MITORTOR-601493 format. One line per field, with one value per residue (C-alpha): residue number from 1; y, x, z. Coordinates in steps of 0.5 Angstrom, whole numbers, plus 500, padded with zeros to 3 digits. Layout:
N
i <- [NUM;...]
yy <- [Y;...]
xx <- [X;...]
zz <- [Z;...]
end
This chain:
819
i <- [1;2;3;4;5;6;7;8;9;10;11;12;13;14;15;16;17;18;19;20;21;22;23;24;25;26;27;28;29;30;31;32;33;34;35;36;37;38;39;40;41;42;43;44;45;46;47;48;49;50;51;52;53;54;55;56;57;58;59;60;61;62;63;64;65;66;67;68;69;70;71;72;73;74;75;76;77;78;79;80;81;82;83;84;85;86;87;88;89;90;91;92;93;94;95;96;97;98;99;100;101;102;103;104;105;106;107;108;109;110;111;112;113;114;115;116;117;118;119;120;121;122;123;124;125;126;127;128;129;130;131;132;133;134;135;136;137;138;139;140;141;142;143;144;145;146;147;148;149;150;151;152;153;154;155;156;157;158;159;160;161;162;163;164;165;166;167;168;169;170;171;172;173;174;175;176;177;178;179;180;181;182;183;184;185;186;187;188;189;190;191;192;193;194;195;196;197;198;199;200;201;202;203;204;205;206;207;208;209;210;211;212;213;214;215;216;217;218;219;220;221;222;223;224;225;226;227;228;229;230;231;232;233;234;235;236;237;238;239;240;241;242;243;244;245;246;247;248;249;250;251;252;253;254;255;256;257;258;259;260;261;262;263;264;265;266;267;268;269;270;271;272;273;274;275;276;277;278;279;280;281;282;283;284;285;286;287;288;289;290;291;292;293;294;295;296;297;298;299;300;301;302;303;304;305;306;307;308;309;310;311;312;313;314;315;316;317;318;319;320;321;322;323;324;325;326;327;328;329;330;331;332;333;334;335;336;337;338;339;340;341;342;343;344;345;346;347;348;349;350;351;352;353;354;355;356;357;358;359;360;361;362;363;364;365;366;367;368;369;370;371;372;373;374;375;376;377;378;379;380;381;382;383;384;385;386;387;388;389;390;391;392;393;394;395;396;397;398;399;400;401;402;403;404;405;406;407;408;409;410;411;412;413;414;415;416;417;418;419;420;421;422;423;424;425;426;427;428;429;430;431;432;433;434;435;436;437;438;439;440;441;442;443;444;445;446;447;448;449;450;451;452;453;454;455;456;457;458;459;460;461;462;463;464;465;466;467;468;469;470;471;472;473;474;475;476;477;478;479;480;481;482;483;484;485;486;487;488;489;490;491;492;493;494;495;496;497;498;499;500;501;502;503;504;505;506;507;508;509;510;511;512;513;514;515;516;517;518;519;520;521;522;523;524;525;526;527;528;529;530;531;532;533;534;535;536;537;538;539;540;541;542;543;544;545;546;547;548;549;550;551;552;553;554;555;556;557;558;559;560;561;562;563;564;565;566;567;568;569;570;571;572;573;574;575;576;577;578;579;580;581;582;583;584;585;586;587;588;589;590;591;592;593;594;595;596;597;598;599;600;601;602;603;604;605;606;607;608;609;610;611;612;613;614;615;616;617;618;619;620;621;622;623;624;625;626;627;628;629;630;631;632;633;634;635;636;637;638;639;640;641;642;643;644;645;646;647;648;649;650;651;652;653;654;655;656;657;658;659;660;661;662;663;664;665;666;667;668;669;670;671;672;673;674;675;676;677;678;679;680;681;682;683;684;685;686;687;688;689;690;691;692;693;694;695;696;697;698;699;700;701;702;703;704;705;706;707;708;709;710;711;712;713;714;715;716;717;718;719;720;721;722;723;724;725;726;727;728;729;730;731;732;733;734;735;736;737;738;739;740;741;742;743;744;745;746;747;748;749;750;751;752;753;754;755;756;757;758;759;760;761;762;763;764;765;766;767;768;769;770;771;772;773;774;775;776;777;778;779;780;781;782;783;784;785;786;787;788;789;790;791;792;793;794;795;796;797;798;799;800;801;802;803;804;805;806;807;808;809;810;811;812;813;814;815;816;817;818;819]
yy <- [071;064;064;060;063;066;061;056;060;061;053;052;057;052;047;053;055;049;053;060;065;071;077;082;084;089;091;098;102;097;092;086;085;079;078;072;070;076;075;082;088;093;098;095;090;092;097;100;106;110;116;120;117;111;108;103;100;098;093;093;086;080;074;069;071;071;078;081;088;094;099;100;099;105;107;112;116;119;124;125;132;135;131;125;121;125;123;127;123;118;114;110;104;107;102;104;097;093;087;088;087;094;095;087;089;095;098;104;107;115;118;111;107;101;098;091;089;081;080;085;082;075;075;076;082;088;093;100;105;112;117;124;131;135;133;130;123;121;115;113;106;100;094;087;080;079;074;074;068;068;066;069;074;078;084;079;081;087;090;096;096;102;108;105;103;096;092;085;083;076;072;066;063;063;057;051;053;061;066;073;079;083;090;094;102;104;108;103;104;099;092;086;079;073;069;062;057;051;045;048;043;044;049;052;059;062;069;069;073;078;082;086;088;091;086;081;079;073;070;065;059;057;052;052;056;060;062;063;055;052;045;043;040;036;036;042;041;044;051;054;061;062;067;071;076;082;084;090;087;080;076;069;064;063;059;055;056;050;049;043;038;040;046;050;056;062;065;071;073;079;080;084;085;081;075;072;070;066;066;059;061;053;051;047;046;053;057;059;060;064;061;064;063;066;065;063;066;061;064;058;059;055;055;058;058;058;064;063;067;068;065;061;060;056;058;064;064;067;069;070;077;080;087;090;096;100;093;090;084;085;079;079;073;075;068;071;071;068;072;079;078;081;083;081;086;082;084;081;079;079;072;073;070;073;075;078;086;087;084;089;089;094;094;091;091;086;078;078;083;079;084;082;080;086;089;095;098;104;107;107;105;099;099;093;092;089;089;085;090;094;089;089;096;095;099;101;101;105;104;108;107;112;113;109;103;103;102;105;106;112;114;108;110;109;112;119;116;117;113;114;121;121;122;126;130;128;121;120;116;110;113;110;108;104;108;113;117;112;106;101;100;098;099;101;108;111;115;116;113;114;112;107;113;117;112;110;107;109;106;099;098;095;094;088;086;090;090;095;098;102;106;103;110;115;111;113;108;106;102;098;097;092;094;090;094;096;097;104;107;111;115;113;117;122;117;122;125;120;122;117;117;114;107;102;099;092;088;091;086;083;083;087;082;081;078;082;080;083;082;085;083;088;094;091;089;083;083;078;077;071;070;076;073;074;078;074;077;085;087;095;098;102;106;110;113;117;121;123;130;132;126;122;119;113;108;103;096;095;088;082;075;071;064;063;067;068;067;067;070;070;069;071;069;075;071;066;071;066;068;062;063;060;058;059;058;061;058;057;053;053;048;045;051;049;053;056;057;063;066;073;075;079;083;085;078;073;066;060;055;049;047;044;040;035;031;029;036;040;039;032;032;038;035;039;046;051;057;061;060;062;060;061;059;054;056;053;047;041;040;036;041;047;051;048;053;050;052;052;051;053;048;048;041;041;044;042;043;042;043;047;048;044;047;041;036;039;034;034;034;032;034;035;035;038;037;041;043;048;052;052;059;062;062;065;062;065;069;063;058;054;055;056;060;058;060;057;062;058;054;060;060;052;052;048;053;057;063;066;060;060;053;053;048;046;045;043;037;039;031;031;038;037;041;044;049;051;058;060;068;071;073;070;074;070;070;072;074;074;076;076;081;080;077;080;076;081;078;081;078;081;085;085;089;088;084;083;078;077;070;071;064;061;056;061;068;073;079;085;090;091;096;095;097;097;101;099;092;086;081;076;071;072;076;084;088;088;084;084;088;090;090;091;098;100;106;101;104;098;099;095;094;094;092;097;102;103;104;105;107;105;104;099;103;101;098;102;101;098;101]
xx <- [716;714;706;705;710;705;700;704;706;698;697;702;701;696;702;708;704;707;713;712;714;710;713;711;707;707;704;702;707;713;710;712;715;717;720;724;724;719;715;714;717;712;709;706;711;711;707;707;703;705;701;698;703;704;710;710;716;718;723;724;724;719;723;717;715;722;722;730;730;729;730;733;729;725;720;715;712;705;701;694;692;686;685;687;694;700;707;711;718;722;728;732;736;743;747;743;744;739;736;738;731;731;724;722;721;720;718;717;717;716;722;726;725;728;729;731;735;736;739;745;752;750;744;748;743;743;738;738;736;734;732;728;730;724;721;727;730;737;741;743;746;747;746;749;750;757;761;755;755;751;744;743;738;739;733;728;724;724;720;721;719;715;720;725;729;729;728;729;731;730;736;732;737;743;746;742;735;735;736;734;738;735;738;737;739;742;747;752;750;747;748;745;744;743;737;735;729;730;729;728;729;734;731;726;727;727;726;722;717;718;713;714;709;712;718;715;718;715;719;716;719;715;720;723;719;721;716;721;721;717;717;718;724;720;713;713;715;710;711;712;713;717;716;722;722;727;730;734;739;738;733;730;725;719;714;715;708;706;699;695;695;702;700;705;705;709;709;706;706;703;703;697;693;698;696;700;697;701;698;698;696;696;691;685;688;690;684;688;688;690;692;691;695;695;698;694;695;701;704;703;702;697;693;686;683;683;681;678;675;667;667;673;675;680;687;685;692;688;693;699;700;698;697;694;689;686;684;682;686;688;689;691;689;692;690;682;678;684;690;686;687;683;684;679;678;677;674;674;667;664;665;673;672;673;669;669;668;669;672;677;677;680;680;687;689;693;693;694;694;696;692;693;701;702;698;699;694;693;687;681;686;688;693;693;699;697;704;702;697;698;702;707;707;703;698;697;689;687;681;679;673;669;666;660;665;664;670;671;676;680;684;689;696;703;709;710;711;718;722;727;727;726;732;731;735;742;745;749;755;757;763;770;768;762;756;752;746;747;746;752;754;759;759;752;750;743;739;733;729;721;719;713;709;710;708;701;703;700;702;703;703;709;711;712;714;716;716;717;714;717;712;713;710;714;720;718;720;715;715;709;710;706;703;700;693;694;699;703;705;711;714;722;724;727;730;732;725;721;713;708;702;697;694;690;686;686;679;673;672;679;683;690;695;703;703;702;705;705;707;707;704;702;702;698;699;696;696;695;695;696;691;687;680;676;681;682;687;686;688;690;692;698;698;693;699;701;694;695;696;695;698;697;690;686;685;680;682;680;678;678;679;675;677;681;680;688;694;701;705;704;708;708;711;710;713;707;702;700;700;701;698;702;700;693;688;682;677;676;680;687;690;692;697;701;700;694;694;691;690;692;693;687;689;682;679;683;681;682;687;688;692;699;702;708;705;712;714;711;710;707;700;700;700;705;704;709;711;714;717;720;716;720;720;726;732;737;742;737;735;730;726;727;721;717;714;718;717;722;718;721;716;717;721;724;726;721;721;715;713;706;706;699;695;690;696;702;707;713;720;724;724;731;732;738;741;738;732;728;724;725;723;724;730;732;735;742;741;743;738;744;744;738;740;735;734;731;728;728;735;738;733;733;741;742;747;752;750;746;746;744;744;747;743;746;740;743;739;732;731;737;738;745;746;753;754;752;754;754;755;759;752;747;741;735;735;728;728;733;734;739;741;747;752;750;745;741;739;734;736;732;736;742;739;741;747;749;754;758;756;761;763;757;759;763;759;763;761;760;756;751;746;744;737;736;741;744;740;745;744;740;736;729;723;725;728;729;723;725;728;727;734;731;730;733;736;740;737;735;728;728;723;724;719;718;723;720;722;730;732;739;745;750;757;760;767;773;777;784;789]
zz <- [154;155;155;161;166;170;169;171;178;179;178;182;188;192;191;192;198;202;201;201;206;206;203;208;214;219;226;228;232;234;229;225;218;215;207;206;199;198;192;190;185;186;191;197;199;206;210;217;220;226;228;222;217;213;210;204;201;194;193;186;184;183;185;184;177;177;175;176;179;175;180;187;193;196;202;201;207;206;211;211;207;206;199;202;203;200;199;203;203;199;202;197;198;201;197;190;188;185;188;195;197;201;203;204;211;215;222;225;232;232;229;228;222;221;213;212;206;206;200;200;199;197;202;208;209;212;216;216;221;220;224;223;225;224;217;214;215;215;215;222;222;218;222;220;223;226;222;217;211;204;205;213;210;216;215;213;219;223;229;234;241;244;245;240;245;243;237;234;227;223;220;218;213;219;221;221;224;223;228;231;233;239;240;246;246;253;256;254;247;242;244;241;243;238;240;237;239;243;239;233;227;221;216;221;219;225;224;218;222;228;233;239;245;251;254;249;243;238;233;227;225;219;216;209;204;198;194;188;188;183;186;194;196;202;205;209;216;222;224;231;235;240;246;249;255;255;262;261;255;257;254;256;252;256;251;245;241;237;234;235;229;227;222;218;223;224;216;220;227;232;239;241;247;251;246;241;234;228;221;217;210;208;213;211;204;204;206;212;219;225;231;238;244;251;258;264;271;272;266;262;254;250;244;246;239;232;227;220;215;216;209;207;200;196;196;200;204;210;215;210;213;220;224;229;228;234;238;231;228;220;216;209;204;198;194;195;188;184;187;186;194;200;207;213;219;226;232;239;242;249;249;248;241;234;229;222;222;215;208;205;198;192;185;183;175;172;172;180;185;191;196;203;201;207;212;217;222;227;230;225;220;215;210;205;200;193;190;184;182;176;173;179;180;186;190;197;199;205;209;215;220;222;229;227;226;218;214;207;202;201;195;194;194;190;190;185;178;176;171;166;162;154;150;143;139;136;136;142;141;146;150;150;158;155;157;154;157;163;159;159;151;146;139;139;139;142;137;142;147;149;156;156;159;152;148;150;157;164;170;170;163;160;153;149;142;137;129;124;117;111;107;100;098;102;105;112;117;123;130;131;139;143;150;155;153;146;140;139;133;132;126;127;120;124;129;134;134;134;134;137;132;136;139;137;143;145;142;146;151;152;158;158;158;158;151;145;138;131;124;118;111;105;109;114;121;124;132;137;144;149;155;153;153;146;143;136;131;129;123;121;115;116;110;115;119;113;114;122;123;130;134;138;136;137;132;130;127;119;120;125;125;131;129;136;142;145;142;144;137;130;124;117;111;107;100;101;104;110;117;122;129;135;142;141;147;150;145;138;133;137;133;140;141;134;128;126;119;116;109;109;101;102;108;110;109;113;112;116;112;117;123;123;129;130;136;137;139;145;152;154;152;148;141;139;142;138;142;136;129;122;116;109;102;103;098;102;101;102;095;097;100;095;093;099;104;111;118;123;130;137;140;148;148;141;134;129;122;118;110;110;103;102;107;107;108;112;114;119;116;122;130;134;142;145;152;158;155;159;154;146;145;139;133;126;120;117;111;107;110;112;120;125;131;137;144;150;155;161;161;165;170;171;172;165;163;166;162;156;151;144;140;133;128;122;118;111;111;114;115;120;123;127;133;132;138;144;144;152;153;159;162;166;163;160;152;149;141;136;129;123;118;114;118;125;130;134;141;146;152;158;163;159;153;146;144;137;135;128;125;119;122;123;128;132;134;136;140;136;141;146;149;156;156;164;167;173;173;174;168;172;169;169;165;165;160;152;150;142;137;129;125;118;117;110;115;119;125;130;134;141;146;153;158;163;160;153;146;144;137;137;131;130;129;123;124;124;117;119;115]
end
């Protein structure tokens, strides 16, 4: 995974916010929810409160990261119990399809619940109506826009009126400007009418937010925004709100609400107490604001005020979500405190103005919590969604107000932890229909599977890189598995019954992070972590695994190297006894993100050996930033370099080749660009060192290729590498790490899992088997699923890490003998 993906998003958020559609907000009973282009995967994406129940969704995707869906969406219902809020029901997506966006918007009124799925059916969208009978919820009707077109995004916002007799559903991508469908339940049945806004400009995204109160409906039209974009297509246009009044089954537009100064407004919207409120998280350079509108005695609507945070902060996005809570106004501000997020509770004063009653904050875990991405409220109750918390698993923070007006935090809520079940015992053969234990496969059998929670991972803790070690004394095989908060050691000798031996925690004082990578030399593993603060390099003596008698245990490191703070990856040439740390950052000798060379011939006493960078590689100004590499004692066909220590570097923009034999004077040999470069990520040499197979992690996302692309380089002349083939698979998943053993190439291609190719003809890879580690997920570009694999065990077993799933032990089936 590219080390700056999330950091890039963070750096662009003030910029991206100019194109960001809020993920989901809600009102009290009969409320608002909006979610076009929702940037969420986790629990807390949308929320609603009805009576003594809380409804929270988990759409199962993270479009802004982007993280493809790894589960269908769901809605979770909580009721107050003696010991806090308890989950009492779960409503799964009726379609069971990943990526539908089920739960990106929801609204509840009494015994009626409406849930949007705006990405269903090529984003034509749908909304599902559920009714409660007793304690059970059942599906009643599926709604869709008539003559729907791809991109309509019907179901992006939902509001239900008092008594459940009417409601409105937004389709902000429909037509030129967007539209809303208003439904009324009468003796004639359920009737609907399509509403559009007068003078709404093209790309107004009319319907991105909706709210109802009494016979009024408020529709937000914020303009063309989409948080999943990295760059804006145009400067943001002014937003607006539209008010409609219902008369029976008819609706009339009564006002167009435009904030003073042409501000972007309508990303969130709520009607409360006969007044209209439009959120503008981009106001005041993304500090954010809420615009207030009211009607005069003659019924004419106009802006009556602007509400801001009591202590505005940069990029807080105050106004991203809005909800009413017993006469209070709850305002989400997910950018607060570097995207930990917060929500503000506002109270109307005697002077008819609004003042801040309290600031709601919670303890989020992970890089960005986005607390305030969604808000909901009831009498004396506020629910604040933080779908980014716990590394995108998400949390719902519940706050309650006592009789004295003091707000306090209740125990946070989240769905009951489920996930995939472990698979142990006998090897399971991939069947003729291409499945095994619910996983798609071909020519690859499942030996065992341990979910992340059984190898040291808690909620929100995913796994990352993986490597292997064979004990030279006993012949036992071990998996070394990176987690966001440590390293797991698993004995996979009995591959059908792997044993989790224990955990090496991250360096004291370091931060949990997405990236943890390791390699092995001289029976020691060397571990680095990116964006982890003062982590450095951990050294662990693997022979200690022989003595574990009562697993799992907590280990400590045997040595520590602190010449750098964080690093993306570590490369080891076991033939020379040198390690090459790449992507260094955060302090110490980073070598500009290029190769930080370490002498590890004495494993417990690593020493700095120098830096190597080719300034003609890497992104502009990076000085040769290198993402990954393979370093070898060269024995290939180029006689000019035989016997030299050579590194093949994936350096963001190019393939770089360098001679690092003399650590005091390493020199570039060559570098080579290629078409449609997005991010040169990682690669591996063929065993004869004639070819180098390179993956570009972002070309699938950027549209630079029609499928998973592998770049085949002929490196017979190291001074002039030649791109001889762009091998494009019939699959859209992003590629991540690949390794080669004999004539097989083993690719970990995120949501498409492990892909194996026969490279007997090096320039023409042929599919030789696969195992999809993310059951049910579409093979879309993005960061989820198989991170890496290790195919080098003498047993022939292949260990594979899959981010939210865990550890797989697989086996490539031997080809059948042809008589």
